[in-house]
C-alpha positions in Angstrom: 86.8 86.7 110.6 85.2 83.8 108.5 87.5 83.0 105.7 85.0 80.8 103.9 82.5 83.7 103.4 83.1 85.9 100.4 80.8 88.5 98.9 80.8 86.9 95.7 82.4 83.8 94.1 86.1 83.7 93.1 87.4 87.3 93.7 90.6 87.8 91.6 93.8 88.8 92.9 97.1 90.0 91.2 100.0 89.6 93.5 102.8 92.2 92.4 106.4 91.3 93.5 109.2 93.6 92.5 112.6 91.9 92.3 116.0 93.6 92.1 119.0 91.3 92.5 117.2 89.3 95.2 116.2 86.0 93.4 116.6 83.8 96.3 114.4 85.9 98.5 111.8 86.1 95.7 111.8 82.4 95.3 111.2 81.8 99.0 108.3 84.4 98.9 106.9 82.4 96.0 107.3 79.3 97.9 105.2 80.7 100.7 102.6 81.8 98.2 102.4 78.3 96.8 101.5 76.9 100.2 98.9 79.7 100.6 97.3 79.1 97.4 96.9 75.4 97.8 94.2 76.3 100.5 92.6 79.3 98.7 90.9 77.5 95.7 87.9 79.9 96.2 90.2 82.7 94.8 91.5 83.4 91.3 95.1 84.5 91.9 97.9 85.5 89.6 101.4 86.3 91.0 103.8 88.3 88.6 107.4 89.1 89.5 108.7 92.2 87.7 112.3 92.1 87.5 113.7 95.8 87.5 116.6 95.0 85.2 118.8 93.3 87.7 121.5 92.4 85.2 122.3 89.3 87.1 120.8 85.7 87.0 117.7 86.8 88.7 115.2 86.1 85.8 116.8 82.9 84.9 116.8 81.7 88.6 113.2 82.7 89.3 111.8 81.3 86.0 113.6 78.1 86.7 112.1 77.9 90.1 108.7 78.4 88.7 109.3 75.6 86.1 110.9 73.2 88.6 108.0 73.6 91.2 105.1 73.5 88.8 104.1 77.2 89.7 103.5 78.3 86.0 99.8 77.9 86.5 99.7 81.1 88.7 103.1 82.7 88.6 105.3 84.4 85.9 108.2 86.6 85.5 108.2 90.0 83.6 111.6 91.3 82.6 111.8 95.0 82.5 114.0 96.9 80.3 114.9 99.6 83.0 115.1 99.8 86.7 112.6 102.5 87.4 112.1 101.8 91.1 109.4 100.3 93.1 106.4 102.1 91.7 107.7 101.4 88.1 107.8 97.7 88.7 104.5 97.5 90.4 102.8 99.7 87.8 104.1 97.5 85.0 102.1 94.4 86.6 99.1 96.7 87.5 98.8 98.3 84.2 98.9 95.1 82.2 96.1 93.8 84.3 93.9 97.0 84.2 94.5 97.1 80.3 93.5 93.6 80.0 89.9 92.2 79.3 89.4 91.0 82.8 91.3 93.2 85.2 91.8 91.9 88.8 89.6 92.8 91.7 92.6 93.5 93.9 96.3 94.0 93.7 98.5 92.8 96.4 101.8 94.6 96.6 104.1 92.3 98.2 108.0 92.8 98.9 110.4 90.1 97.6 111.8 89.9 101.2 108.5 88.4 102.7 107.2 85.2 103.7 103.5 84.7 103.5 102.0 83.0 106.6 98.9 80.7 106.3 95.6 82.5 105.8 97.2 86.0 105.0 95.9 86.3 101.4 92.4 85.0 102.2 92.1 87.3 105.2 92.9 90.4 103.3 90.5 89.5 100.4 87.7 88.5 102.7 88.1 91.8 104.7 87.8 94.0 101.5 85.1 91.9 100.2 83.1 92.5 103.2 84.0 96.1 103.5 83.5 97.8 100.1 84.1 101.3 101.5 87.6 100.4 102.3 90.2 100.7 99.5 93.4 99.5 101.2 94.1 96.7 103.6 97.7 96.2 105.1 98.9 93.1 107.0 100.9 92.6 110.2 104.6 92.4 109.5 106.6 90.5 111.8 110.2 89.2 112.1 111.0 85.4 112.1 110.4 85.4 115.9 106.9 86.7 115.5 107.8 90.1 116.8 105.6 92.8 115.0 107.1 95.7 113.1 105.6 99.1 113.2 103.3 98.8 110.0 100.3 101.1 110.6 101.1 104.8 110.3 99.8 108.3 110.4 100.5 110.7 107.5 103.5 113.0 108.0 102.9 116.5 109.5 105.1 119.4 110.7 104.6 118.3 114.3 105.2 114.7 113.5 108.4 115.6 111.9 109.5 117.4 115.0 108.7 114.5 117.1 110.4 112.0 114.8 113.7 114.0 114.7 113.7 114.6 118.5 113.0 111.3 119.8 112.1 112.5 123.1 109.7 110.7 125.3 107.9 113.8 126.9 107.5 115.4 123.5 106.2 112.3 122.1 103.6 112.0 124.7 102.6 115.7 124.1 102.4 115.1 120.4 100.9 111.7 120.6 98.4 112.5 117.9 101.1 113.4 115.4 103.4 110.5 116.0 103.8 108.9 112.6 104.7 105.3 113.9 102.4 104.5 116.8 102.5 101.0 118.2 100.9 98.5 115.9 97.0 97.8 117.0 96.1 94.4 118.3 92.9 94.2 116.0 91.9 95.3 112.7 91.9 99.2 112.9 91.6 102.2 110.6 95.0 104.0 109.9 96.3 106.6 107.4 98.6 104.2 105.6 100.3 100.8 105.9 103.7 99.5 104.7 103.9 98.7 100.9 105.9 95.5 101.9 102.2 94.0 102.1 99.5 96.2 101.0 96.4 95.0 99.2 94.6 97.7 96.9 91.0 97.6 95.6 90.9 98.0 91.7 88.5 100.8 91.9 90.9 103.0 93.9 93.6 102.7 91.0 91.0 103.4 88.5 89.9 106.5 90.3 93.2 108.1 91.6 95.8 106.6 89.3 98.7 104.3 89.7 101.8 104.6 92.0 103.6 107.9 91.2 106.8 106.8 89.4 108.7 109.8 90.5 109.3 108.1 93.8 112.2 105.6 93.1 111.8 103.9 96.5 110.0 104.9 99.8 107.1 107.3 100.3 105.1 105.8 97.3 102.5 104.0 99.3 102.1 106.9 101.7 101.4 109.1 98.6 98.9 106.6 97.2 97.1 106.1 100.5 96.8 109.8 100.7 95.5 110.2 97.3 93.0 107.5 98.1 91.9 109.2 101.4 91.2 112.5 99.4 89.0 110.3 97.0 87.1 108.9 100.0 88.9 105.5 100.4 89.7 104.3 103.8 92.9 102.2 104.7 92.8 99.5 107.5 95.6 97.6 109.3 94.5 94.0 109.5 96.8 92.2 111.9 95.0 88.8 111.4 96.9 88.7 108.0 100.5 87.8 109.0 103.4 88.1 106.8 107.1 87.8 107.8 109.2 90.7 106.6 113.1 90.2 106.5 113.3 94.0 107.1 115.6 95.9 104.7 116.9 92.9 102.8 115.6 94.3 99.6 117.0 97.7 100.2 119.2 97.8 103.1 117.6 101.0 104.8 115.7 99.3 107.5 117.9 96.4 108.1 118.8 96.7 112.0 122.2 95.0 111.3 123.0 97.8 108.9 121.5 100.5 110.7 124.6 102.6 110.5 124.7 102.7 106.8 124.5 106.0 105.1 120.9 106.5 104.1 120.8 106.4 100.3 120.1 109.5 98.1 116.8 108.1 96.8 115.3 108.1 100.3 116.0 111.9 100.7 114.9 112.5 97.1 111.5 110.5 97.9 110.9 112.4 101.1 111.6 115.9 99.5 109.2 115.1 96.6 106.4 113.8 98.9 106.5 116.9 101.1 106.8 119.2 98.1 103.9 117.5 96.2 101.5 117.4 99.3 102.5 120.5 101.5 103.8 123.0 99.0 107.1 124.8 99.2 106.5 126.7 102.4 105.2 124.0 104.6 107.8 121.6 103.3 110.5 124.0 104.6 108.6 124.2 107.9 108.6 120.3 108.0 112.3 120.2 107.2 113.0 122.9 109.9 111.1 120.9 112.3 112.8 117.7 111.7 116.3 119.4 111.7 115.8 121.2 115.0 114.4 118.1 116.6 117.2 115.9 115.3 119.8 118.5 116.4 118.5 118.5 120.0 118.7 114.7 119.9 122.3 114.8 119.0 123.0 117.3 121.8 121.3 115.0 124.4 123.1 112.1 122.9 126.5 113.7 123.3 125.8 114.8 127.0 124.3 111.3 127.9 127.1 109.5 126.1 124.6 107.2 124.5 125.9 104.9 121.5 125.0 106.1 118.1 122.8 103.9 116.2 121.6 106.4 113.7 122.6 106.1 110.0 125.9 107.8 109.2 126.0 111.5 108.4 122.2 111.7 108.7 121.9 115.3 109.7 124.5 116.6 107.2 122.8 114.6 104.3 119.5 115.8 105.4 120.7 119.4 105.3 122.4 118.9 101.9 119.3 117.4 100.1 116.7 119.7 101.6 118.4 123.1 102.3 121.3 123.4 99.9 119.5 122.4 96.7 117.8 124.8 94.3 113.9 125.0 94.5 112.2 122.8 92.0 109.0 123.6 89.9 105.8 121.7 91.0 105.5 118.2 89.9 102.4 117.2 88.1 100.3 114.4 89.9 99.9 111.3 87.7 96.4 111.2 86.1 93.8 108.3 86.6 94.4 105.4 84.0 90.7 105.2 83.5 87.5 107.4 84.1 86.5 107.4 87.7 84.0 105.0 88.8 81.9 104.6 91.9 83.1 102.1 94.5 81.8 98.7 93.8 79.0 97.8 96.1 78.2 94.1 96.7 
């Protein structure tokens, strides 16, 4: 990909970083962006850190690093009054840009626990500039050793939930088209959704389908956004040439391999329940829940028979049953409206 060729001069990007009690990680992320921006003068870039009311020294520390390193030309901190979650923090940044006189062309959702490797920003922008039919572009996420994470996914389905719960090789091969987390492609490829840890979104997508749904506190919000984009005709692609180190789980603890046995937090179950209820309806959500529970129960039986070590989060099955089967039914939720009238995709 030719990073020097853009469809028009100085495309603009707002980088949205949500911080919650991770100031050191956020400062490291900004430091990696500083190195990236030094080689990206052909872009107009603004990075905004939304602090989700950390109630610690986060705002002071991050602002101090910005001042000390001279990053104020392109970076700033937005201190929010409440901790409304990942969608809430990102939306505060996105909304401010959309409501300004000069909204950004692209919004890059970037986790605080990431390190941007050289060329990642420019690669994502160049890719979207040259493919106006694509609304989302996600980068390759990898650990410090360069090993890639699973970051290009399929949308959840009933059979996908069965496969995910069972973790059985022969079943995964039979249901290969439904596996939510297939191995990451080696080259740029279409997918259903990519991880919100590093996801660039075209402005016209947000103007057409609305911002991130703030009912999600954390997890499933990017799945929901990409699905709404797909329904409006916008494609999502995985772009592995744009590489980002992800210190997985450092901002939430859920995907941290060291802490894999931690009990999964309530907000993960709440987000999953809301996603399936919103897009599947009650009856199909129940089928998806049953599929996962039956699959996971069979996995537990095999695990006991084969005496394999238990690496799953603590109380996962009992918590899943409690949050999905032992709670009263909820009324349907209203999908967030678009923030502006729908527009045709920009053609350049």
